[in-house]
C-alpha positions in Angstrom: 93.3 95.1 111.9 96.7 94.5 113.6 97.5 91.3 115.5 100.9 90.6 116.7 102.0 87.1 115.6 105.8 87.7 115.2 106.7 86.0 118.5 104.1 83.2 118.4 106.6 80.6 117.2 108.6 80.7 120.5 105.9 81.7 123.0 105.3 78.8 125.5 101.7 77.8 125.9 100.7 76.1 129.1 97.6 74.0 129.2 96.7 71.8 132.1 93.7 70.8 134.2 94.2 73.7 136.6 94.3 76.4 134.0 92.4 74.8 131.2 91.7 77.4 128.5 94.3 79.9 129.8 97.4 80.9 127.7 100.4 82.1 129.6 103.4 83.9 128.1 106.3 84.3 130.6 109.5 86.3 131.1 111.4 87.7 128.2 109.0 86.1 125.7 106.1 88.0 127.2 108.1 91.3 127.1 109.2 90.8 123.6 105.7 90.0 122.5 104.5 93.4 124.0 107.4 95.2 122.2 106.5 93.7 118.8 102.8 94.6 119.1 103.4 98.2 120.2 106.2 98.9 117.7 104.0 97.6 114.9 101.4 100.2 115.7 104.0 103.0 116.2 105.5 102.2 112.8 102.0 102.4 111.2 101.5 106.1 112.3 105.1 107.1 111.8 104.6 108.0 108.1 101.9 110.6 109.1 104.3 112.8 111.1 105.0 116.3 110.0 103.8 118.7 107.3 104.8 116.3 104.5 103.4 113.3 106.3 101.1 110.9 104.4 97.4 110.5 105.1 95.5 107.3 106.0 92.3 106.2 104.4 90.2 104.3 107.0 87.2 102.2 105.9 84.8 100.5 108.3 82.4 97.6 108.0 79.6 99.9 106.9 81.6 101.3 104.0 82.2 104.7 105.6 85.5 106.3 104.6 87.7 108.7 106.7 90.8 110.4 105.3 93.0 111.8 108.1 96.6 111.9 109.4 95.6 112.7 113.0 97.3 110.0 115.2 94.5 109.8 117.8 91.8 109.4 115.1 93.7 106.7 113.2 94.4 104.6 116.3 90.9 105.0 117.7 89.4 103.7 114.5 91.8 100.6 114.3 90.7 97.2 115.7 93.9 96.2 117.5 93.9 92.9 119.4 97.4 92.8 121.0 97.2 94.1 124.6 100.3 96.3 124.3 99.0 97.7 121.0 95.8 98.6 122.8 97.8 100.4 125.5 99.5 102.5 122.7 96.0 103.4 121.5 95.1 104.5 125.0 98.4 106.5 125.1 97.4 108.5 122.1 94.0 109.2 123.7 95.8 110.4 126.9 97.9 112.8 124.9 94.8 114.0 123.0 93.0 114.7 126.4 96.1 116.4 128.0 97.5 118.5 125.2 95.2 117.9 122.1 98.2 117.8 119.7 101.2 115.6 119.4 99.2 112.4 119.3 101.4 111.0 116.5 104.6 112.2 118.1 103.9 110.4 121.4 103.4 107.1 119.6 106.5 107.5 117.5 108.6 108.4 120.6 107.1 105.4 122.5 108.0 103.1 119.6 111.5 104.4 119.4 112.0 103.9 123.2 110.7 100.3 123.0 113.3 99.6 120.2 116.1 101.0 122.4 114.7 99.0 125.4 114.8 95.8 123.4 118.5 96.4 122.5 119.4 97.1 126.1 117.6 94.1 127.5 119.4 91.9 125.0 122.6 93.2 126.5 121.6 92.0 129.9 120.4 95.2 131.6 117.6 94.5 134.1 114.2 96.0 133.2 113.8 97.7 136.7 117.2 99.4 136.4 116.3 100.6 132.9 112.9 101.8 134.0 114.4 103.9 136.9 117.1 105.4 134.6 114.5 106.5 132.1 112.3 108.1 134.8 115.4 110.2 135.6 116.0 111.0 131.9 112.3 112.1 131.4 112.5 114.4 134.4 115.7 116.0 133.1 114.2 116.3 129.6 111.3 118.3 130.9 113.8 120.6 132.7 115.7 121.2 129.5 112.4 121.9 127.6 111.4 124.5 130.2 114.8 126.2 130.0 114.6 126.5 126.2 111.0 127.8 126.2 109.7 131.3 125.8 107.0 132.8 127.9 103.8 134.0 126.1 101.0 136.3 127.1 97.4 135.5 126.2 97.1 139.1 125.0 99.7 138.3 122.3 97.2 137.1 119.7 99.8 136.8 116.9 101.9 134.3 118.8 98.9 132.2 119.6 97.9 132.2 116.0 101.4 131.1 114.9 101.3 128.1 117.3 97.8 127.1 116.0 99.1 127.4 112.3 102.0 125.0 113.2 99.5 122.5 114.5 97.4 122.8 111.3 100.4 122.6 109.0 100.4 118.8 109.0 96.6 118.4 108.4 94.8 117.6 105.2 93.3 121.1 105.4 96.6 122.8 106.0 96.0 125.3 103.1 93.2 126.8 105.2 95.3 127.3 108.3 95.2 131.0 107.8 91.4 130.9 108.3 91.1 128.2 111.0 94.0 129.3 113.3 92.7 132.9 114.0 89.2 131.4 114.4 90.4 128.9 117.0 92.3 131.6 118.9 89.4 134.0 118.9 87.0 131.2 120.0 89.1 130.3 123.1 89.8 134.0 124.0 86.0 134.6 123.9 85.2 132.0 126.6 88.0 132.8 129.1 89.2 135.6 131.3 92.6 136.3 129.9 94.0 137.6 133.2 93.1 134.7 135.5 92.4 131.6 133.2 94.4 128.5 133.9 92.3 126.1 131.7 89.6 126.1 129.0 86.4 124.1 128.9 86.1 123.3 125.2 82.4 122.4 125.7 81.8 126.2 125.8 82.7 126.3 122.1 80.0 124.7 120.0 81.1 123.5 116.6 78.4 123.0 114.0 79.2 121.4 110.7 77.2 122.0 107.5 77.8 120.6 104.0 78.2 123.3 101.3 80.5 126.1 100.2 84.2 125.7 101.2 86.3 125.8 104.4 87.0 129.5 103.6 83.3 130.2 104.5 83.8 128.8 108.0 82.9 131.6 110.5 82.6 132.5 114.2 79.1 133.2 115.2 78.4 135.9 117.7 75.5 134.1 119.2 74.2 130.6 118.6 73.7 128.2 115.7 71.2 125.3 115.7 71.4 122.2 113.5 67.6 122.1 113.5 65.4 124.2 111.2 62.5 126.2 112.3 59.2 124.3 112.6 57.0 125.4 109.7 54.2 122.9 110.0 51.5 125.6 109.9 53.5 128.4 108.0 55.3 129.7 111.0 57.8 132.5 110.8 61.5 131.9 109.8 62.8 135.4 110.7 62.2 137.3 114.0 63.8 140.7 114.8 64.5 141.5 118.4 63.5 138.0 119.5 62.5 137.2 123.1 63.6 133.6 123.6 62.1 130.9 125.9 63.9 127.7 126.6 61.2 125.2 127.6 61.2 121.6 128.7 57.4 121.1 128.3 55.6 120.0 125.2 52.8 122.0 123.4 50.7 118.8 122.7 48.2 116.8 124.6 49.6 114.6 127.3 49.8 110.8 126.9 49.5 108.0 129.5 52.6 106.2 130.7 51.5 102.9 129.3 50.0 101.6 126.1 46.3 102.4 125.9 43.3 102.5 123.5 40.5 105.1 123.6 37.2 103.8 122.2 34.8 106.5 121.0 31.2 105.6 120.5 29.6 108.7 118.9 30.2 112.1 117.3 29.6 114.0 120.6 32.5 112.3 122.3 34.8 113.0 119.3 33.8 116.7 119.6 34.3 116.7 123.3 37.9 115.3 122.9 38.7 117.9 120.3 37.3 120.7 122.5 39.4 119.5 125.5 42.5 119.3 123.3 41.9 122.8 122.0 41.3 124.1 125.5 44.5 122.5 126.8 46.6 123.8 123.9 45.1 127.3 124.1 45.8 127.5 127.8 49.6 126.9 127.1 49.6 129.4 124.2 48.0 132.1 126.5 50.8 131.7 129.1 53.4 131.9 126.3 51.8 135.1 124.9 51.5 136.6 128.4 55.3 136.7 128.9 55.7 138.3 125.4 57.8 135.5 124.0 58.2 135.1 120.2 60.9 132.4 119.9 60.4 129.0 121.6 63.2 126.4 121.9 61.6 123.0 122.9 63.5 120.2 124.5 63.3 116.8 122.7 60.9 114.3 124.2 60.6 110.6 123.5 57.1 110.3 125.0 55.2 112.8 122.9 55.4 115.3 120.1 57.0 118.7 120.9 54.3 120.6 119.1 51.2 119.1 117.5 49.4 120.4 114.5 46.9 122.5 116.5 49.7 124.0 118.6 51.7 124.8 115.4 48.7 126.6 113.9 48.1 128.9 116.9 51.8 129.7 117.3 52.1 130.5 113.6 49.0 132.7 113.9 50.7 134.7 116.7 54.0 134.9 114.7 56.0 132.8 117.1 59.0 130.9 115.8 59.4 127.3 117.1 62.6 125.3 117.2 62.0 121.8 118.5 64.0 118.6 119.3 66.7 120.4 121.3 68.8 117.7 122.9 68.8 117.4 126.7 72.6 117.8 127.0 72.5 121.0 125.0 70.1 122.8 127.3 72.7 124.0 129.8 74.9 125.4 126.9 72.0 127.2 125.3 70.8 128.7 128.6 74.3 130.1 129.2 74.7 131.4 125.6 71.4 133.2 125.5 71.1 134.3 129.1 67.8 132.5 129.6 66.6 129.9 132.1 65.1 126.5 131.3 61.4 126.3 132.1 59.8 123.0 133.1 56.1 124.0 133.2 53.9 126.6 131.4 53.0 128.0 134.9 56.6 129.0 135.6 57.1 130.8 132.3 57.8 134.5 133.2 59.5 137.4 131.4 62.6 137.3 133.7 63.4 133.8 132.4 63.6 134.9 128.7 66.7 135.6 126.7 66.8 138.4 124.1 68.8 139.1 120.9 68.8 141.2 117.8 67.9 138.6 115.2 66.7 135.0 114.9 66.6 133.7 111.4 66.6 130.5 109.4 69.5 130.2 106.8 69.5 127.9 103.8 72.6 125.7 103.2 73.0 122.8 100.7 73.3 120.5 103.7 69.9 121.6 105.1 68.4 124.6 106.8 69.8 125.9 110.1 68.7 128.6 112.6 71.1 131.3 113.7 70.5 133.7 116.7 72.8 136.7 116.7 73.3 139.9 118.8 72.5 138.3 122.1 72.1 141.0 124.7 73.3 139.1 127.8 75.7 136.5 126.3 77.5 134.0 128.5 81.1 133.0 128.0 80.2 130.7 125.1 80.8 130.8 121.3 79.6 128.9 118.2 81.6 128.1 115.1 79.9 127.2 111.8 82.2 124.9 109.8 81.6 124.6 106.0 83.0 122.1 103.5 82.4 120.9 100.0 82.1 117.2 100.9 81.7 115.1 104.1 85.4 113.9 104.1 86.7 117.5 104.0 84.1 118.6 106.5 84.9 115.9 109.1 88.7 116.5 108.7 88.1 120.3 109.1 86.2 119.7 112.3 89.0 117.4 113.7 91.7 119.9 112.7 89.8 122.8 114.3 89.5 120.7 117.5 93.3 120.2 117.5 93.9 124.0 117.0 91.5 124.7 119.9 93.5 122.3 122.0 96.8 124.0 121.1 95.4 127.3 122.3 94.1 125.6 125.4 97.6 124.2 126.1 99.0 127.7 126.0 96.3 128.8 128.6 97.4 125.9 130.9 101.1 126.3 130.4 101.9 129.8 129.1 105.2 128.9 127.2 106.2 128.3 123.6 109.1 126.3 122.1 110.5 125.9 118.6 109.1 123.1 116.5 110.5 121.2 113.5 112.4 118.7 115.7 114.4 121.5 117.4 113.1 120.7 120.9 113.8 116.9 120.6 117.3 117.5 119.2 118.2 120.0 121.9 117.0 117.5 124.6 118.9 114.7 122.9 122.2 116.6 122.8 121.8 118.0 126.4 120.8 114.5 127.7 123.9 113.0 126.1 126.0 115.5 128.0 124.1 114.8 131.2 124.6 111.1 130.7 128.4 111.6 130.8 128.1 113.1 134.3 126.3 110.0 135.6 128.1 106.8 136.5 127.8 103.2 135.4 124.5 101.7 134.2 122.4 104.9 134.5 124.8 106.7 132.1 124.3 104.0 129.5 120.5 104.0 129.8 120.1 107.8 129.7 122.3 107.9 126.6 119.9 105.4 124.9 117.0 107.6 125.9 118.7 110.6 124.2 119.3 108.6 121.0 115.6 107.5 121.0 114.4 111.1 120.9 116.2 111.7 117.6 113.4 109.7 115.9 111.3 112.8 115.6 113.7 114.9 113.5 114.8 111.7 111.6 111.1 110.9 110.7 110.3 114.5 109.8 113.2 114.5 107.3 112.4 111.1 106.0 108.7 112.0 105.4 109.7 115.2 103.6 111.9 113.2 101.2 115.2 114.6 102.6 118.3 112.6 103.5 117.5 111.9 107.2 121.1 110.9 108.2 122.6 114.0 106.6 120.0 116.4 108.0 119.9 114.9 111.5 123.7 114.8 111.8 123.9 118.5 110.6 121.2 119.4 113.1 122.9 117.6 116.0 126.2 119.3 115.2 124.5 122.8 115.2 122.9 122.2 118.6 126.1 120.7 120.1 128.4 123.5 118.9 126.5 126.4 120.4 123.8 126.5 123.1 122.4 129.6 121.5 121.4 127.6 118.4 118.8 125.7 120.4 115.9 126.8 118.1 117.4 125.2 114.9 115.1 122.5 113.4 114.3 121.0 110.1 112.8 123.5 107.6 110.7 121.4 105.2 110.2 124.2 102.7 114.0 124.9 102.3 115.0 121.3 102.6 117.7 122.3 105.2 118.0 123.3 108.8 116.8 126.8 110.0 116.0 128.8 113.1 112.4 127.6 113.7 111.5 130.5 116.0 112.3 133.0 113.2 110.4 130.8 110.7 107.3 131.0 113.0 107.3 127.2 113.5 106.4 127.2 117.2 104.3 125.0 119.5 103.1 124.9 123.1 105.6 123.6 125.7 102.9 121.4 127.2 102.7 119.3 124.0 106.3 118.2 124.2 106.4 117.8 128.0 103.2 115.7 127.9 104.5 113.6 124.9 107.8 112.7 126.7 106.2 112.0 130.1 103.4 109.9 128.7 105.6 107.9 126.4 108.1 107.2 129.1 105.4 106.2 131.5 104.0 103.8 128.9 107.4 102.2 128.2 108.2 101.8 131.9 104.9 100.0 132.3 105.6 97.6 129.4 109.1 97.0 130.8 107.8 95.7 134.1 105.5 93.1 132.4 106.9 89.6 132.6 103.7 87.5 132.2 100.8 87.9 129.8 97.9 85.7 130.8 95.0 85.4 128.3 91.8 84.1 129.8 88.6 82.9 128.2 
């Protein structure tokens, strides 16, 4: 838990009859308090940046443990109390939504900008003037990034895989990037039209996690995977070839009243009559199912009654019909699109044209429990399923998060079809070019833009520091390389060599959108903090 107390000794507290119970922090003290809170959080995630970054172990009140170095995950699990620190957490979430990667970078850049802002404010520069100058610097930075980027086509699968590998290189599961990266690329390309797509709905990619085996056994399913196992209450089938699949929203069990009730039965005849009526009701539904030649039924979960009762299970098993129950309501639309079937709300509306068909529906055993897999769908929609495997829950959860980041990287390339060099090359190039641009400006703006350029060097500096290299030596060498020749724009920090290299040739590449989003969002965050001059805490 992080609480900012560093500035509490000199923050004025105002209590009087009019604002009893209110705490007010004013002017520079309020601004400094915001800086301290946000910088503390940025420093916390700084050590996780890059391929050699450290991991964080997060424990909650229930004793659950998460091991990760994903910036958005770390910050979302933290209980921060300081308002500015909470804003930084929201900043990482914004980056996660917009680009999916660079959640640590955006926090580190924001922290560095705040440190520079603190220095400039102490020298008497007005917050509004600084805010306006940094808006100009951010816009020029994006222009530089676009100029140094390379266009990419969605048909160039190798380039997409290289960018996904770069994203995965800093994860706990980085050794499996050769498996997860192609899987992420193929998943995204399966759900879009490569010629016209401008965005990707990641909800069309269903990720199912199952304990057992290793991440190497993670695979793309040409069909659909269910977390549920097949209902075997009365010895029903677990494998159906050429299944005809019905997606139903009704239950194969006797109806119940909407309120609590008791049925008092006085004799054996009444018991027999109730049993006969129940059997007649169930058989009526079964006949309608058989009429449309359906042999796999997916039943929506209901909180009011059982999906299938014992009698229903018996008749369905007798007719060799597989039943998968407890399908969540929010999954119905995805399943319908995947299998090419239509949800049916009543047995009377169940017809052959509303069924989906495939080559095989079978139940598979895994150490984490049984799952049902439907493959060879005849009229598949633009959806795909991924089955993620892992030897323990910590690895499994991190593999799922890493796969999500890789999917987001490919999505970024669909939204903005450009790539740039990684390894701190982009930030160094922007820093060098911004410094030259600052010289063309006059007065206060020049000073502020120069500070913005210096702040961006925090990325290569931190990459070198986390890799155990001499950051001052490496960053100075890198800056000299970029300043001496504009053709050396792709040079960055090569962690494996322990020196600088051409990152494009070393296949360390990333989407342009990640860097543009990180600079824009961090600048926007800092400009917002700069304009705060009162913090009022109410009870």
